[in-house]
C-alpha atoms as a printed R data frame, in Angstrom:
    type eleno elety resid chain resno      x      y      z
1   ATOM     1    CA   MET     A     1 33.583 46.699  8.013
2   ATOM     2    CA   SER     A     2 33.850 43.943  5.394
3   ATOM     3    CA   LYS     A     3 36.642 41.565  4.607
4   ATOM     4    CA   GLU     A     4 37.233 39.962  1.316
5   ATOM     5    CA   GLN     A     5 38.203 36.637  2.848
6   ATOM     6    CA   PRO     A     6 35.928 35.333  5.559
7   ATOM     7    CA   ILE     A     7 37.614 34.001  8.734
8   ATOM     8    CA   ASP     A     8 37.105 30.415 10.000
9   ATOM     9    CA   VAL     A     9 34.043 30.398 12.216
10  ATOM    10    CA   ARG     A    10 33.285 26.688 11.946
11  ATOM    11    CA   ASP     A    11 33.845 26.044 15.620
12  ATOM    12    CA   MET     A    12 30.730 27.939 16.781
13  ATOM    13    CA   ALA     A    13 28.229 25.538 15.262
14  ATOM    14    CA   ILE     A    14 30.344 22.637 16.682
15  ATOM    15    CA   ILE     A    15 30.250 24.129 20.206
16  ATOM    16    CA   HIS     A    16 26.577 24.695 19.813
17  ATOM    17    CA   ARG     A    17 25.958 20.954 19.260
18  ATOM    18    CA   THR     A    18 27.000 20.351 22.854
19  ATOM    19    CA   PHE     A    19 24.187 22.618 24.032
20  ATOM    20    CA   ARG     A    20 21.717 21.351 21.479
21  ATOM    21    CA   ALA     A    21 22.069 17.819 22.718
22  ATOM    22    CA   GLY     A    22 22.988 18.264 26.386
23  ATOM    23    CA   TYR     A    23 19.813 19.518 27.890
24  ATOM    24    CA   THR     A    24 17.659 16.999 26.092
25  ATOM    25    CA   GLU     A    25 19.907 14.125 27.254
26  ATOM    26    CA   SER     A    26 19.821 15.465 30.815
27  ATOM    27    CA   ALA     A    27 16.008 15.661 30.892
28  ATOM    28    CA   ARG     A    28 15.854 12.078 29.614
29  ATOM    29    CA   LEU     A    29 18.265 10.826 32.245
30  ATOM    30    CA   VAL     A    30 16.379 12.538 35.078
31  ATOM    31    CA   ARG     A    31 13.081 10.979 33.793
32  ATOM    32    CA   ALA     A    32 14.777  7.590 33.551
33  ATOM    33    CA   ALA     A    33 15.474  7.487 37.267
34  ATOM    34    CA   PRO     A    34 12.225  8.344 39.196
35  ATOM    35    CA   ALA     A    35 13.782  6.912 42.427
36  ATOM    36    CA   PRO     A    36 17.507  7.581 41.977
37  ATOM    37    CA   SER     A    37 20.094  6.659 44.524
38  ATOM    38    CA   PRO     A    38 21.689  9.541 46.464
39  ATOM    39    CA   GLU     A    39 24.871  8.956 44.433
40  ATOM    40    CA   ARG     A    40 22.942  9.227 41.243
41  ATOM    41    CA   VAL     A    41 21.239 12.401 42.250
42  ATOM    42    CA   THR     A    42 24.542 14.066 43.131
43  ATOM    43    CA   PHE     A    43 26.162 12.980 39.909
44  ATOM    44    CA   LEU     A    44 23.321 14.048 37.644
45  ATOM    45    CA   ALA     A    45 22.768 17.330 39.525
46  ATOM    46    CA   ASP     A    46 26.472 18.162 39.310
47  ATOM    47    CA   HIS     A    47 26.357 17.390 35.586
48  ATOM    48    CA   ILE     A    48 23.310 19.556 34.929
49  ATOM    49    CA   ASP     A    49 24.771 22.410 36.949
50  ATOM    50    CA   PHE     A    50 27.977 22.203 34.903
51  ATOM    51    CA   ALA     A    51 25.976 22.202 31.614
52  ATOM    52    CA   ILE     A    52 24.012 25.232 32.762
53  ATOM    53    CA   ALA     A    53 27.189 27.092 33.775
54  ATOM    54    CA   ALA     A    54 28.809 26.301 30.487
55  ATOM    55    CA   LEU     A    55 26.141 28.115 28.526
56  ATOM    56    CA   HIS     A    56 26.352 31.059 30.934
57  ATOM    57    CA   ILE     A    57 30.093 31.199 30.256
58  ATOM    58    CA   HIS     A    58 29.626 30.892 26.481
59  ATOM    59    CA   HIS     A    59 27.183 33.876 26.443
60  ATOM    60    CA   GLU     A    60 29.306 35.989 28.731
61  ATOM    61    CA   GLY     A    61 32.185 35.680 26.278
62  ATOM    62    CA   GLU     A    62 29.919 36.707 23.384
63  ATOM    63    CA   ASP     A    63 28.525 39.642 25.311
64  ATOM    64    CA   GLU     A    64 31.993 40.873 26.054
65  ATOM    65    CA   LEU     A    65 33.984 40.011 22.968
66  ATOM    66    CA   LEU     A    66 31.639 39.481 20.025
67  ATOM    67    CA   TYR     A    67 28.442 41.492 20.011
68  ATOM    68    CA   PRO     A    68 29.961 44.908 20.907
69  ATOM    69    CA   LYS     A    69 32.413 44.681 18.042
70  ATOM    70    CA   LEU     A    70 29.717 43.712 15.548
71  ATOM    71    CA   ILE     A    71 27.437 46.580 16.701
72  ATOM    72    CA   GLU     A    72 30.268 49.086 16.498
73  ATOM    73    CA   ARG     A    73 31.681 47.966 13.130
74  ATOM    74    CA   VAL     A    74 28.510 47.188 11.256
75  ATOM    75    CA   PRO     A    75 26.084 49.828 12.527
76  ATOM    76    CA   GLU     A    76 23.662 49.225  9.662
77  ATOM    77    CA   GLN     A    77 23.138 45.645 11.042
78  ATOM    78    CA   ALA     A    78 22.928 46.857 14.697
79  ATOM    79    CA   PRO     A    79 19.174 46.313 15.107
80  ATOM    80    CA   MET     A    80 19.476 42.688 14.028
81  ATOM    81    CA   THR     A    81 22.598 42.097 16.072
82  ATOM    82    CA   GLU     A    82 21.021 43.661 19.146
83  ATOM    83    CA   GLU     A    83 17.849 41.589 18.716
84  ATOM    84    CA   VAL     A    84 19.815 38.342 18.736
85  ATOM    85    CA   GLU     A    85 22.011 39.537 21.612
86  ATOM    86    CA   HIS     A    86 18.846 40.349 23.644
87  ATOM    87    CA   GLU     A    87 17.864 36.676 23.233
88  ATOM    88    CA   HIS     A    88 20.615 35.982 25.748
89  ATOM    89    CA   GLN     A    89 18.374 37.335 28.486
90  ATOM    90    CA   LEU     A    90 15.615 34.935 27.582
91  ATOM    91    CA   VAL     A    91 18.091 32.101 27.669
92  ATOM    92    CA   LYS     A    92 19.438 33.360 30.986
93  ATOM    93    CA   THR     A    93 15.915 33.246 32.537
94  ATOM    94    CA   ALA     A    94 15.521 29.697 31.396
95  ATOM    95    CA   LEU     A    95 18.918 28.775 32.692
96  ATOM    96    CA   ASP     A    96 18.117 30.237 36.084
97  ATOM    97    CA   GLU     A    97 14.806 28.355 36.234
98  ATOM    98    CA   ALA     A    98 16.512 25.111 35.370
99  ATOM    99    CA   SER     A    99 19.180 25.848 37.988
100 ATOM   100    CA   ALA     A   100 16.526 26.392 40.638
101 ATOM   101    CA   ALA     A   101 14.717 23.197 39.670
102 ATOM   102    CA   CYS     A   102 18.035 21.316 39.834
103 ATOM   103    CA   ALA     A   103 18.675 22.618 43.316
104 ATOM   104    CA   ALA     A   104 15.193 21.528 44.449
105 ATOM   105    CA   TRP     A   105 15.680 18.079 42.981
106 ATOM   106    CA   ARG     A   106 19.071 17.739 44.607
107 ATOM   107    CA   GLN     A   107 17.588 18.645 47.970
108 ATOM   108    CA   ARG     A   108 14.464 16.487 47.662
109 ATOM   109    CA   PRO     A   109 14.742 13.994 44.853
110 ATOM   110    CA   THR     A   110 11.203 12.778 44.287
111 ATOM   111    CA   ALA     A   111  9.246 11.922 41.148
112 ATOM   112    CA   GLU     A   112  7.594 15.379 41.314
113 ATOM   113    CA   THR     A   113 10.822 17.366 41.629
114 ATOM   114    CA   GLY     A   114 12.434 15.206 38.992
115 ATOM   115    CA   GLU     A   115  9.647 15.895 36.517
116 ATOM   116    CA   ALA     A   116  9.809 19.639 37.340
117 ATOM   117    CA   LEU     A   117 13.517 19.598 36.597
118 ATOM   118    CA   ALA     A   118 13.053 17.675 33.332
119 ATOM   119    CA   ALA     A   119 10.317 20.071 32.254
120 ATOM   120    CA   ALA     A   120 12.655 23.060 33.094
121 ATOM   121    CA   LEU     A   121 15.362 21.475 30.944
122 ATOM   122    CA   ASP     A   122 12.844 20.950 28.120
123 ATOM   123    CA   GLN     A   123 11.885 24.674 28.277
124 ATOM   124    CA   LEU     A   124 15.569 25.694 28.371
125 ATOM   125    CA   ASN     A   125 16.205 23.524 25.385
126 ATOM   126    CA   ALA     A   126 13.291 25.055 23.417
127 ATOM   127    CA   VAL     A   127 14.488 28.647 24.225
128 ATOM   128    CA   ALA     A   128 18.156 27.847 23.502
129 ATOM   129    CA   GLN     A   129 17.526 26.049 20.248
130 ATOM   130    CA   ARG     A   130 15.798 29.091 18.770
131 ATOM   131    CA   HIS     A   131 18.568 31.429 19.875
132 ATOM   132    CA   LEU     A   132 21.323 29.075 18.560
133 ATOM   133    CA   ASP     A   133 19.572 28.942 15.223
134 ATOM   134    CA   ASP     A   134 19.476 32.751 15.030
135 ATOM   135    CA   GLU     A   135 23.065 33.045 16.057
136 ATOM   136    CA   GLU     A   136 24.293 30.544 13.523
137 ATOM   137    CA   GLN     A   137 22.196 31.997 10.695
138 ATOM   138    CA   LYS     A   138 22.622 35.723 11.383
139 ATOM   139    CA   ILE     A   139 25.526 36.489 13.724
140 ATOM   140    CA   VAL     A   140 28.169 33.969 12.739
141 ATOM   141    CA   PRO     A   141 28.159 34.870  9.058
142 ATOM   142    CA   LEU     A   142 28.435 38.546  9.991
143 ATOM   143    CA   ALA     A   143 31.320 37.826 12.303
144 ATOM   144    CA   ALA     A   144 33.076 35.929  9.536
145 ATOM   145    CA   VAL     A   145 33.437 39.060  7.463
146 ATOM   146    CA   THR     A   146 33.866 41.568 10.336
147 ATOM   147    CA   LEU     A   147 36.230 40.178 13.004
148 ATOM   148    CA   THR     A   148 39.873 39.107 12.599
149 ATOM   149    CA   GLN     A   149 40.652 35.491 13.333
150 ATOM   150    CA   GLN     A   150 42.435 36.532 16.469
151 ATOM   151    CA   GLU     A   151 39.318 38.349 17.686
152 ATOM   152    CA   TRP     A   152 37.105 35.414 16.943
153 ATOM   153    CA   ASP     A   153 39.381 32.944 18.579
154 ATOM   154    CA   ALA     A   154 39.471 35.069 21.710
155 ATOM   155    CA   VAL     A   155 35.811 34.283 22.251
156 ATOM   156    CA   GLY     A   156 36.588 30.593 22.530
157 ATOM   157    CA   LYS     A   157 39.673 31.134 24.670
158 ATOM   158    CA   HIS     A   158 37.627 33.215 27.092
159 ATOM   159    CA   GLY     A   159 35.265 30.295 27.562
160 ATOM   160    CA   VAL     A   160 38.032 27.763 28.183
161 ATOM   161    CA   ALA     A   161 39.664 30.069 30.723
162 ATOM   162    CA   GLN     A   162 36.430 30.193 32.761
163 ATOM   163    CA   ILE     A   163 36.169 26.393 33.099
164 ATOM   164    CA   PRO     A   164 37.872 24.898 36.100
165 ATOM   165    CA   ARG     A   165 41.020 23.105 35.116
166 ATOM   166    CA   ASN     A   166 39.816 19.836 36.644
167 ATOM   167    CA   LYS     A   167 36.750 19.931 34.371
168 ATOM   168    CA   ARG     A   168 38.352 20.939 31.117
169 ATOM   169    CA   GLY     A   169 38.967 17.445 29.988
170 ATOM   170    CA   ILE     A   170 35.363 16.449 30.551
171 ATOM   171    CA   ALA     A   171 34.146 19.617 28.904
172 ATOM   172    CA   PHE     A   172 36.256 18.884 25.777
173 ATOM   173    CA   GLY     A   173 35.066 15.280 25.778
174 ATOM   174    CA   MET     A   174 31.459 16.540 25.791
175 ATOM   175    CA   ILE     A   175 32.250 18.714 22.738
176 ATOM   176    CA   LEU     A   176 33.862 15.873 20.818
177 ATOM   177    CA   ASP     A   177 31.347 13.202 21.691
178 ATOM   178    CA   PRO     A   178 28.735 13.856 18.950
179 ATOM   179    CA   LEU     A   179 31.242 14.741 16.206
180 ATOM   180    CA   ASP     A   180 32.451 12.813 13.209
181 ATOM   181    CA   GLU     A   181 36.143 12.161 12.787
182 ATOM   182    CA   ALA     A   182 36.701 15.215 10.531
183 ATOM   183    CA   ASP     A   183 35.138 17.578 13.112
184 ATOM   184    CA   ARG     A   184 36.993 15.919 15.961
185 ATOM   185    CA   ALA     A   185 40.293 16.337 14.203
186 ATOM   186    CA   TYR     A   186 39.418 19.977 13.551
187 ATOM   187    CA   MET     A   187 38.638 20.657 17.207
188 ATOM   188    CA   LYS     A   188 41.653 18.806 18.473
189 ATOM   189    CA   GLY     A   189 43.647 21.340 16.471
190 ATOM   190    CA   PHE     A   190 42.710 23.948 19.076
191 ATOM   191    CA   LEU     A   191 44.429 22.007 21.857
192 ATOM   192    CA   PRO     A   192 47.981 22.907 22.935
193 ATOM   193    CA   LEU     A   193 50.547 20.479 21.558
194 ATOM   194    CA   PRO     A   194 51.314 18.872 24.996
195 ATOM   195    CA   VAL     A   195 47.598 18.207 25.521
196 ATOM   196    CA   ARG     A   196 47.218 16.711 22.058
197 ATOM   197    CA   MET     A   197 50.151 14.418 22.747
198 ATOM   198    CA   LEU     A   198 48.560 13.312 26.045
199 ATOM   199    CA   TYR     A   199 45.037 13.275 24.701
200 ATOM   200    CA   PRO     A   200 44.229  9.664 25.589
201 ATOM   201    CA   LEU     A   201 45.242 10.228 29.137
202 ATOM   202    CA   LEU     A   202 43.993 13.752 29.703
203 ATOM   203    CA   ILE     A   203 40.705 13.723 27.735
204 ATOM   204    CA   ASP     A   204 39.637 10.438 26.088
205 ATOM   205    CA   ARG     A   205 39.947  8.186 29.152
206 ATOM   206    CA   PRO     A   206 38.357 10.573 31.711
207 ATOM   207    CA   TRP     A   207 35.574 11.369 29.273
208 ATOM   208    CA   LYS     A   208 34.755  7.718 28.593
209 ATOM   209    CA   LYS     A   209 34.608  6.911 32.283
210 ATOM   210    CA   TYR     A   210 32.399 10.025 32.854
211 ATOM   211    CA   ALA     A   211 30.137  9.203 29.920
212 ATOM   212    CA   SER     A   212 29.658  5.638 31.107
213 ATOM   213    CA   THR     A   213 28.645  6.862 34.585
214 ATOM   214    CA   LEU     A   214 26.357  9.473 33.045
215 ATOM   215    CA   ARG     A   215 24.529  7.106 30.681
216 ATOM   216    CA   THR     A   216 24.474  3.824 32.562
217 ATOM   217    CA   GLY     A   217 24.082  4.923 36.124
218 ATOM   218    CA   THR     A   218 26.184  5.502 39.233
């Protein structure tokens, strides 16, 4: 299946930036606090668990709503599509290892368990970066000429629906944080009108408070 006019798939690379930066930052923050307070351990462990869950959710949506359609509609590209999809399992293994290391650090926060967690996050980042590169270079362009805009947007909506309501503002703040003004304006366009109108209260203020705690300590 091929479309004369590609759909808008710009949001995928933007979402990927959150994952590209998040695990590196988390590893750095864990290493920066070899003797963290109990409050700091809880905050950072919760943050890391949330970042791990977010990538699981992202891939679950792709496995359900993206890859099967591409394989069915573009069978001649199926080997390439399946190869990239199978990378999800490698990422999942790295996510599970990072999750286990985070649980160990949460339970016994020592320099040794902290370094083990940071190393697991480094490994997760290395595996994820390669996959995100493949997805952006091979899968996203194929989706742009294969899916309808409604089908593509459903992948993002699936992810939002899986995030707890009380964490959606923080999640969107994380996405917007590394972006320039043009990309921020583009992503804000996905928000429902009432949320856009209350953006300073619902997203900007909570995110700034969260980011300050994340980056300067509890």
